[in-house]
C-alpha positions as CSV (number, residue, x, y, z in Angstrom):
1,M,0.2,-0.1,0.0
2,L,1.1,3.4,-0.6
3,T,0.1,6.2,1.3
4,I,-0.8,10.2,-0.1
5,R,-1.9,13.2,1.1
6,L,-4.7,15.3,-0.6
7,P,-4.8,19.0,-0.7
8,K,-7.8,20.0,0.9
9,P,-9.3,22.5,-1.7
10,N,-9.1,19.4,-4.3
11,W,-10.3,16.7,-1.6
12,G,-13.7,15.8,-2.7
13,K,-12.8,15.4,-6.9
14,T,-9.9,13.4,-6.1
15,W,-11.9,11.0,-3.7
16,R,-14.8,10.7,-6.0
17,A,-11.8,9.8,-8.7
18,M,-10.2,7.3,-6.3
19,I,-13.3,5.4,-5.5
20,E,-14.1,4.6,-8.5
21,I,-11.1,2.0,-8.6
22,G,-11.4,0.4,-5.2
23,P,-11.5,0.8,-1.8
24,V,-9.9,4.1,0.4
25,R,-8.9,4.3,3.8
26,M,-8.3,7.5,5.5
27,I,-5.6,6.9,8.0
28,A,-5.2,10.8,9.3
29,K,-7.0,13.6,8.9
30,D,-4.6,15.8,7.7
31,P,-6.0,13.7,4.9
32,I,-3.7,11.1,4.7
33,F,-4.8,8.1,2.6
34,E,-3.4,4.2,2.0
35,V,-4.4,3.6,-1.7
36,L,-3.4,1.1,-4.5
37,P,-1.0,1.7,-7.0
38,A,-3.8,1.6,-10.0
39,H,-5.1,4.9,-7.7
40,I,-1.8,6.2,-8.0
41,E,-2.0,6.0,-12.0
42,L,-5.5,7.1,-12.2
43,L,-4.6,10.8,-10.5
44,T,-1.5,10.7,-12.3
45,S,-3.5,10.6,-15.6
46,R,-6.0,12.6,-14.6
47,G,-3.5,15.2,-13.3
48,L,-5.0,15.5,-9.8
49,P,-2.9,16.7,-7.3
50,Y,-1.5,14.6,-4.4
51,E,1.5,14.1,-2.3
52,L,3.2,10.9,-1.6
53,V,3.9,10.4,1.9
54,T,6.1,8.1,3.9
55,L,4.9,7.6,7.5
56,R,7.3,6.9,10.4
57,L,6.0,3.9,12.3
58,R,5.9,4.4,15.9
59,R,7.2,1.4,17.8
60,P,4.7,0.3,20.8
61,E,6.1,1.3,23.9
62,K,7.8,-1.7,26.4
63,R,5.9,-2.9,29.4
64,R,7.7,-2.7,32.5
65,H,7.6,-5.1,34.9
66,G,8.3,-4.3,38.7
67,T,6.5,-2.1,41.0
68,A,6.0,1.6,40.8
69,D,7.6,3.5,42.6
């Protein structure tokens, strides 16, 4: 899966184009979405703006075993 950010002024038009291809998952309110390579091809061919984003994965905190101070 690829991750993209959509510009807010063009969000509606771009969103409608993407859901024609297949499911899209919003993963942040920025708006950031997980998409398929086919979505990128569609956006590029229609000249719709987007930005590829790399997300930093947060590692879950390790549990500390012991007693509280």
